[in-house]
All heavy atoms as a GROMACS GRO file, in nm:
protein
  368
    1MET      N    1  -1.052   0.769   2.840
    1MET     CA    2  -0.965   0.654   2.824
    1MET      C    3  -0.856   0.662   2.931
    1MET      O    4  -0.789   0.763   2.943
    1MET     CB    5  -0.905   0.655   2.684
    1MET     CG    6  -0.814   0.538   2.659
    1MET     SD    7  -0.736   0.538   2.495
    1MET     CE    8  -0.871   0.519   2.387
    2THR      N    9  -0.838   0.555   3.004
    2THR     CA   10  -0.737   0.554   3.108
    2THR      C   11  -0.602   0.517   3.049
    2THR      O   12  -0.592   0.471   2.936
    2THR     CB   13  -0.774   0.453   3.218
    2THR    OG1   14  -0.774   0.323   3.161
    2THR    CG2   15  -0.909   0.484   3.277
    3SER      N   16  -0.499   0.534   3.126
    3SER     CA   17  -0.364   0.501   3.078
    3SER      C   18  -0.348   0.351   3.058
    3SER      O   19  -0.275   0.307   2.970
    3SER     CB   20  -0.259   0.554   3.174
    3SER     OG   21  -0.274   0.493   3.300
    4THR      N   22  -0.419   0.271   3.137
    4THR     CA   23  -0.412   0.126   3.121
    4THR      C   24  -0.475   0.082   2.989
    4THR      O   25  -0.420  -0.001   2.916
    4THR     CB   26  -0.484   0.055   3.238
    4THR    OG1   27  -0.429   0.102   3.359
    4THR    CG2   28  -0.467  -0.094   3.228
    5THR      N   29  -0.588   0.139   2.957
    5THR     CA   30  -0.654   0.106   2.831
    5THR      C   31  -0.569   0.150   2.714
    5THR      O   32  -0.556   0.078   2.615
    5THR     CB   33  -0.792   0.175   2.824
    5THR    OG1   34  -0.865   0.143   2.940
    5THR    CG2   35  -0.869   0.130   2.702
    6TYR      N   36  -0.509   0.268   2.725
    6TYR     CA   37  -0.425   0.319   2.618
    6TYR      C   38  -0.303   0.229   2.598
    6TYR      O   39  -0.264   0.201   2.485
    6TYR     CB   40  -0.383   0.462   2.650
    6TYR     CG   41  -0.305   0.527   2.540
    6TYR    CD1   42  -0.368   0.563   2.421
    6TYR    CD2   43  -0.170   0.553   2.553
    6TYR    CE1   44  -0.298   0.623   2.319
    6TYR    CE2   45  -0.098   0.613   2.452
    6TYR     CZ   46  -0.163   0.648   2.334
    6TYR     OH   47  -0.093   0.705   2.232
    7ALA      N   48  -0.244   0.181   2.706
    7ALA     CA   49  -0.127   0.093   2.697
    7ALA      C   50  -0.164  -0.039   2.631
    7ALA      O   51  -0.085  -0.097   2.556
    7ALA     CB   52  -0.068   0.069   2.835
    8ARG      N   53  -0.286  -0.087   2.656
    8ARG     CA   54  -0.328  -0.212   2.593
    8ARG      C   55  -0.341  -0.197   2.443
    8ARG      O   56  -0.314  -0.288   2.366
    8ARG     CB   57  -0.460  -0.259   2.654
    8ARG     CG   58  -0.440  -0.315   2.794
    8ARG     CD   59  -0.568  -0.354   2.861
    8ARG     NE   60  -0.653  -0.438   2.784
    8ARG     CZ   61  -0.781  -0.458   2.809
    8ARG    NH1   62  -0.837  -0.397   2.911
    8ARG    NH2   63  -0.853  -0.539   2.734
    9PHE      N   64  -0.385  -0.078   2.397
    9PHE     CA   65  -0.395  -0.055   2.253
    9PHE      C   66  -0.257  -0.050   2.188
    9PHE      O   67  -0.239  -0.094   2.075
    9PHE     CB   68  -0.470   0.076   2.223
    9PHE     CG   69  -0.618   0.064   2.235
    9PHE    CD1   70  -0.688   0.145   2.322
    9PHE    CD2   71  -0.688  -0.028   2.159
    9PHE    CE1   72  -0.825   0.135   2.334
    9PHE    CE2   73  -0.824  -0.039   2.170
    9PHE     CZ   74  -0.893   0.042   2.258
   10LEU      N   75  -0.159   0.003   2.260
   10LEU     CA   76  -0.025   0.016   2.205
   10LEU      C   77   0.049  -0.116   2.197
   10LEU      O   78   0.134  -0.135   2.111
   10LEU     CB   79   0.057   0.115   2.288
   10LEU     CG   80   0.017   0.261   2.277
   10LEU    CD1   81   0.104   0.345   2.369
   10LEU    CD2   82   0.028   0.310   2.135
   11THR      N   83   0.019  -0.209   2.286
   11THR     CA   84   0.095  -0.334   2.295
   11THR      C   85   0.020  -0.452   2.236
   11THR      O   86   0.048  -0.565   2.271
   11THR     CB   87   0.131  -0.365   2.440
   11THR    OG1   88   0.011  -0.376   2.515
   11THR    CG2   89   0.220  -0.260   2.499
   12ARG      N   90  -0.076  -0.428   2.150
   12ARG     CA   91  -0.149  -0.541   2.093
   12ARG      C   92  -0.058  -0.622   2.000
   12ARG      O   93   0.030  -0.569   1.934
   12ARG     CB   94  -0.272  -0.494   2.018
   12ARG     CG   95  -0.240  -0.415   1.894
   12ARG     CD   96  -0.364  -0.376   1.823
   12ARG     NE   97  -0.325  -0.309   1.700
   12ARG     CZ   98  -0.406  -0.251   1.619
   12ARG    NH1   99  -0.534  -0.249   1.645
   12ARG    NH2  100  -0.363  -0.193   1.510
   13ALA      N  101  -0.081  -0.751   1.996
   13ALA     CA  102   0.004  -0.840   1.919
   13ALA      C  103  -0.040  -0.844   1.773
   13ALA      O  104  -0.159  -0.838   1.743
   13ALA     CB  105  -0.004  -0.981   1.978
   14ARG      N  106   0.056  -0.855   1.685
   14ARG     CA  107   0.026  -0.873   1.544
   14ARG      C  108  -0.017  -1.017   1.522
   14ARG      O  109   0.037  -1.109   1.582
   14ARG     CB  110   0.149  -0.846   1.458
   14ARG     CG  111   0.192  -0.703   1.454
   14ARG     CD  112   0.114  -0.618   1.359
   14ARG     NE  113   0.119  -0.675   1.226
   14ARG     CZ  114   0.039  -0.641   1.128
   14ARG    NH1  115  -0.051  -0.550   1.147
   14ARG    NH2  116   0.048  -0.695   1.010
   15THR      N  117  -0.114  -1.038   1.436
   15THR     CA  118  -0.166  -1.173   1.413
   15THR      C  119  -0.111  -1.235   1.286
   15THR      O  120  -0.152  -1.343   1.248
   15THR     CB  121  -0.320  -1.169   1.405
   15THR    OG1  122  -0.357  -1.082   1.298
   15THR    CG2  123  -0.379  -1.122   1.536
   16GLY      N  124  -0.023  -1.167   1.217
   16GLY     CA  125   0.034  -1.221   1.095
   16GLY      C  126  -0.047  -1.189   0.972
   16GLY      O  127  -0.020  -1.240   0.864
   17GLY      N  128  -0.146  -1.103   0.984
   17GLY     CA  129  -0.227  -1.064   0.870
   17GLY      C  130  -0.155  -0.965   0.780
   17GLY      O  131  -0.041  -0.925   0.806
   18PRO      N  132  -0.220  -0.924   0.673
   18PRO     CA  133  -0.156  -0.829   0.583
   18PRO      C  134  -0.137  -0.693   0.651
   18PRO      O  135  -0.213  -0.656   0.739
   18PRO     CB  136  -0.254  -0.817   0.466
   18PRO     CG  137  -0.384  -0.859   0.522
   18PRO     CD  138  -0.354  -0.960   0.629
   19ARG      N  139  -0.037  -0.622   0.608
   19ARG     CA  140  -0.011  -0.490   0.666
   19ARG      C  141  -0.112  -0.391   0.612
   19ARG      O  142  -0.170  -0.411   0.506
   19ARG     CB  143   0.130  -0.445   0.632
   19ARG     CG  144   0.234  -0.535   0.692
   19ARG     CD  145   0.372  -0.489   0.648
   19ARG     NE  146   0.470  -0.588   0.686
   19ARG     CZ  147   0.564  -0.566   0.775
   19ARG    NH1  148   0.574  -0.448   0.832
   19ARG    NH2  149   0.649  -0.660   0.805
   20ASP      N  150  -0.130  -0.284   0.684
   20ASP     CA  151  -0.229  -0.184   0.646
   20ASP      C  152  -0.185  -0.099   0.527
   20ASP      O  153  -0.267  -0.036   0.462
   20ASP     CB  154  -0.259  -0.092   0.764
   20ASP     CG  155  -0.329  -0.166   0.876
   20ASP    OD1  156  -0.395  -0.267   0.846
   20ASP    OD2  157  -0.318  -0.123   0.991
   21ASP      N  158  -0.056  -0.094   0.499
   21ASP     CA  159  -0.006  -0.006   0.394
   21ASP      C  160   0.021  -0.080   0.262
   21ASP      O  161   0.088  -0.028   0.175
   21ASP     CB  162   0.121   0.065   0.441
   21ASP     CG  163   0.229  -0.034   0.481
   21ASP    OD1  164   0.202  -0.154   0.482
   21ASP    OD2  165   0.340   0.012   0.512
   22GLY      N  166  -0.030  -0.200   0.246
   22GLY     CA  167  -0.005  -0.278   0.126
   22GLY      C  168  -0.094  -0.237   0.010
   22GLY      O  169  -0.189  -0.160   0.026
   23PRO      N  170  -0.064  -0.287  -0.109
   23PRO     CA  171  -0.145  -0.254  -0.227
   23PRO      C  172  -0.278  -0.329  -0.224
   23PRO      O  173  -0.285  -0.448  -0.252
   23PRO     CB  174  -0.057  -0.299  -0.344
   23PRO     CG  175   0.031  -0.405  -0.287
   23PRO     CD  176   0.051  -0.370  -0.142
   24LYS      N  177  -0.384  -0.261  -0.188
   24LYS     CA  178  -0.514  -0.326  -0.171
   24LYS      C  179  -0.573  -0.371  -0.304
   24LYS      O  180  -0.642  -0.472  -0.310
   24LYS     CB  181  -0.609  -0.232  -0.100
   24LYS     CG  182  -0.566  -0.206   0.043
   24LYS     CD  183  -0.671  -0.132   0.120
   24LYS     CE  184  -0.623  -0.099   0.257
   24LYS     NZ  185  -0.591  -0.210   0.340
   25ILE      N  186  -0.548  -0.298  -0.412
   25ILE     CA  187  -0.605  -0.337  -0.541
   25ILE      C  188  -0.547  -0.471  -0.586
   25ILE      O  189  -0.619  -0.553  -0.642
   25ILE     CB  190  -0.583  -0.225  -0.647
   25ILE    CG1  191  -0.658  -0.258  -0.775
   25ILE    CG2  192  -0.437  -0.205  -0.676
   25ILE    CD1  193  -0.806  -0.245  -0.764
   26LEU      N  194  -0.420  -0.494  -0.559
   26LEU     CA  195  -0.359  -0.621  -0.596
   26LEU      C  196  -0.423  -0.736  -0.519
   26LEU      O  197  -0.449  -0.843  -0.575
   26LEU     CB  198  -0.208  -0.616  -0.569
   26LEU     CG  199  -0.130  -0.742  -0.604
   26LEU    CD1  200  -0.138  -0.770  -0.754
   26LEU    CD2  201   0.014  -0.727  -0.560
   27GLU      N  202  -0.451  -0.715  -0.392
   27GLU     CA  203  -0.517  -0.819  -0.312
   27GLU      C  204  -0.656  -0.850  -0.367
   27GLU      O  205  -0.695  -0.966  -0.374
   27GLU     CB  206  -0.527  -0.774  -0.167
   27GLU     CG  207  -0.394  -0.766  -0.096
   27GLU     CD  208  -0.409  -0.714   0.045
   27GLU    OE1  209  -0.522  -0.713   0.096
   27GLU    OE2  210  -0.307  -0.675   0.104
   28HIS      N  211  -0.730  -0.747  -0.406
   28HIS     CA  212  -0.864  -0.769  -0.459
   28HIS      C  213  -0.859  -0.843  -0.592
   28HIS      O  214  -0.938  -0.936  -0.616
   28HIS     CB  215  -0.937  -0.636  -0.476
   28HIS     CG  216  -0.981  -0.576  -0.347
   28HIS    ND1  217  -1.079  -0.632  -0.268
   28HIS    CD2  218  -0.940  -0.466  -0.282
   28HIS    CE1  219  -1.096  -0.558  -0.161
   28HIS    NE2  220  -1.012  -0.456  -0.167
   29VAL      N  221  -0.767  -0.805  -0.679
   29VAL     CA  222  -0.756  -0.870  -0.810
   29VAL      C  223  -0.717  -1.016  -0.794
   29VAL      O  224  -0.776  -1.105  -0.857
   29VAL     CB  225  -0.656  -0.794  -0.899
   29VAL    CG1  226  -0.622  -0.873  -1.024
   29VAL    CG2  227  -0.711  -0.657  -0.936
   30LEU      N  228  -0.620  -1.043  -0.709
   30LEU     CA  229  -0.578  -1.181  -0.688
   30LEU      C  230  -0.688  -1.263  -0.621
   30LEU      O  231  -0.707  -1.381  -0.654
   30LEU     CB  232  -0.450  -1.186  -0.605
   30LEU     CG  233  -0.324  -1.136  -0.674
   30LEU    CD1  234  -0.207  -1.137  -0.577
   30LEU    CD2  235  -0.292  -1.219  -0.796
   31GLY      N  236  -0.762  -1.203  -0.531
   31GLY     CA  237  -0.872  -1.273  -0.466
   31GLY      C  238  -0.982  -1.310  -0.563
   31GLY      O  239  -1.030  -1.424  -0.563
   32TRP      N  240  -1.022  -1.216  -0.647
   32TRP     CA  241  -1.126  -1.244  -0.744
   32TRP      C  242  -1.078  -1.343  -0.851
   32TRP      O  243  -1.156  -1.425  -0.900
   32TRP     CB  244  -1.179  -1.116  -0.809
   32TRP     CG  245  -1.277  -1.049  -0.719
   32TRP    CD1  246  -1.259  -0.935  -0.651
   32TRP    CD2  247  -1.408  -1.097  -0.687
   32TRP    NE1  248  -1.372  -0.907  -0.577
   32TRP    CE2  249  -1.465  -1.004  -0.596
   32TRP    CE3  250  -1.483  -1.207  -0.723
   32TRP    CZ2  251  -1.592  -1.019  -0.544
   32TRP    CZ3  252  -1.610  -1.222  -0.670
   32TRP    CH2  253  -1.663  -1.130  -0.582
   33THR      N  254  -0.949  -1.338  -0.885
   33THR     CA  255  -0.894  -1.436  -0.979
   33THR      C  256  -0.903  -1.576  -0.921
   33THR      O  257  -0.940  -1.672  -0.990
   33THR     CB  258  -0.748  -1.401  -1.012
   33THR    OG1  259  -0.744  -1.269  -1.065
   33THR    CG2  260  -0.691  -1.498  -1.113
   34LEU      N  261  -0.874  -1.589  -0.794
   34LEU     CA  262  -0.885  -1.719  -0.728
   34LEU      C  263  -1.029  -1.768  -0.726
   34LEU      O  264  -1.055  -1.886  -0.750
   34LEU     CB  265  -0.830  -1.709  -0.585
   34LEU     CG  266  -0.834  -1.837  -0.503
   34LEU    CD1  267  -0.747  -1.943  -0.566
   34LEU    CD2  268  -0.790  -1.808  -0.360
   35VAL      N  269  -1.124  -1.679  -0.701
   35VAL     CA  270  -1.265  -1.716  -0.700
   35VAL      C  271  -1.309  -1.765  -0.837
   35VAL      O  272  -1.377  -1.867  -0.850
   35VAL     CB  273  -1.351  -1.597  -0.653
   35VAL    CG1  274  -1.498  -1.623  -0.679
   35VAL    CG2  275  -1.328  -1.570  -0.506
   36VAL      N  276  -1.269  -1.694  -0.941
   36VAL     CA  277  -1.307  -1.733  -1.077
   36VAL      C  278  -1.244  -1.866  -1.115
   36VAL      O  279  -1.312  -1.953  -1.172
   36VAL     CB  280  -1.269  -1.622  -1.177
   36VAL    CG1  281  -1.284  -1.670  -1.320
   36VAL    CG2  282  -1.354  -1.499  -1.153
   37LEU      N  283  -1.118  -1.886  -1.084
   37LEU     CA  284  -1.053  -2.014  -1.115
   37LEU      C  285  -1.117  -2.130  -1.041
   37LEU      O  286  -1.136  -2.238  -1.098
   37LEU     CB  287  -0.904  -2.007  -1.082
   37LEU     CG  288  -0.819  -1.923  -1.176
   37LEU    CD1  289  -0.676  -1.915  -1.123
   37LEU    CD2  290  -0.820  -1.980  -1.315
   38LEU      N  291  -1.154  -2.109  -0.917
   38LEU     CA  292  -1.222  -2.214  -0.841
   38LEU      C  293  -1.358  -2.246  -0.902
   38LEU      O  294  -1.395  -2.363  -0.913
   38LEU     CB  295  -1.236  -2.171  -0.695
   38LEU     CG  296  -1.297  -2.274  -0.601
   38LEU    CD1  297  -1.206  -2.395  -0.592
   38LEU    CD2  298  -1.318  -2.213  -0.464
   39ALA      N  299  -1.430  -2.143  -0.945
   39ALA     CA  300  -1.560  -2.166  -1.007
   39ALA      C  301  -1.544  -2.242  -1.138
   39ALA      O  302  -1.624  -2.332  -1.169
   39ALA     CB  303  -1.630  -2.033  -1.032
   40VAL      N  304  -1.443  -2.211  -1.216
   40VAL     CA  305  -1.420  -2.282  -1.342
   40VAL      C  306  -1.385  -2.427  -1.315
   40VAL      O  307  -1.436  -2.518  -1.382
   40VAL     CB  308  -1.309  -2.212  -1.424
   40VAL    CG1  309  -1.262  -2.299  -1.539
   40VAL    CG2  310  -1.357  -2.078  -1.474
   41LEU      N  311  -1.301  -2.453  -1.218
   41LEU     CA  312  -1.263  -2.591  -1.186
   41LEU      C  313  -1.382  -2.672  -1.136
   41LEU      O  314  -1.399  -2.789  -1.173
   41LEU     CB  315  -1.151  -2.591  -1.082
   41LEU     CG  316  -1.014  -2.548  -1.132
   41LEU    CD1  317  -0.917  -2.539  -1.014
   41LEU    CD2  318  -0.961  -2.644  -1.237
   42VAL      N  319  -1.466  -2.611  -1.053
   42VAL     CA  320  -1.583  -2.682  -1.001
   42VAL      C  321  -1.680  -2.712  -1.115
   42VAL      O  322  -1.736  -2.822  -1.124
   42VAL     CB  323  -1.652  -2.597  -0.891
   42VAL    CG1  324  -1.791  -2.650  -0.858
   42VAL    CG2  325  -1.565  -2.597  -0.765
   43THR      N  326  -1.697  -2.617  -1.206
   43THR     CA  327  -1.788  -2.638  -1.318
   43THR      C  328  -1.735  -2.744  -1.413
   43THR      O  329  -1.809  -2.831  -1.461
   43THR     CB  330  -1.808  -2.505  -1.394
   43THR    OG1  331  -1.855  -2.407  -1.301
   43THR    CG2  332  -1.909  -2.520  -1.504
   44ARG      N  333  -1.605  -2.737  -1.443
   44ARG     CA  334  -1.544  -2.836  -1.533
   44ARG      C  335  -1.547  -2.977  -1.474
   44ARG      O  336  -1.559  -3.074  -1.549
   44ARG     CB  337  -1.398  -2.798  -1.561
   44ARG     CG  338  -1.382  -2.680  -1.648
   44ARG     CD  339  -1.418  -2.713  -1.788
   44ARG     NE  340  -1.342  -2.631  -1.878
   44ARG     CZ  341  -1.333  -2.657  -2.006
   44ARG    NH1  342  -1.392  -2.762  -2.056
   44ARG    NH2  343  -1.264  -2.578  -2.083
   45ALA      N  344  -1.534  -2.989  -1.344
   45ALA     CA  345  -1.532  -3.120  -1.281
   45ALA      C  346  -1.674  -3.178  -1.269
   45ALA      O  347  -1.690  -3.294  -1.233
   45ALA     CB  348  -1.468  -3.111  -1.143
   46GLY      N  349  -1.773  -3.097  -1.301
   46GLY     CA  350  -1.911  -3.146  -1.294
   46GLY      C  351  -1.966  -3.155  -1.154
   46GLY      O  352  -2.058  -3.233  -1.129
   47LEU      N  353  -1.912  -3.077  -1.064
   47LEU     CA  354  -1.958  -3.082  -0.926
   47LEU      C  355  -2.082  -2.995  -0.903
   47LEU      O  356  -2.142  -3.001  -0.798
   47LEU     CB  357  -1.846  -3.039  -0.831
   47LEU     CG  358  -1.722  -3.128  -0.835
   47LEU    CD1  359  -1.614  -3.071  -0.747
   47LEU    CD2  360  -1.756  -3.269  -0.794
   48MET      N  361  -2.118  -2.914  -1.002
   48MET     CA  362  -2.238  -2.832  -0.989
   48MET      C  363  -2.332  -2.860  -1.106
   48MET      O  364  -2.297  -2.891  -1.212
   48MET     CB  365  -2.206  -2.684  -0.989
   48MET     CG  366  -2.155  -2.640  -0.855
   48MET     SD  367  -2.145  -2.462  -0.841
   48MET     CE  368  -2.315  -2.421  -0.817
   0.00000   0.00000   0.00000
């Protein structure tokens, strides 16, 4: 690895995504809750 390549890894821009040190279990639970609620709404509305 050259010094130029290494410098590019150090200066990469953040994209606004979640941080790496966050509570991952909370993200999974909230994500699956959203999926279930969406499925219930689609079923109740008669779209499937």
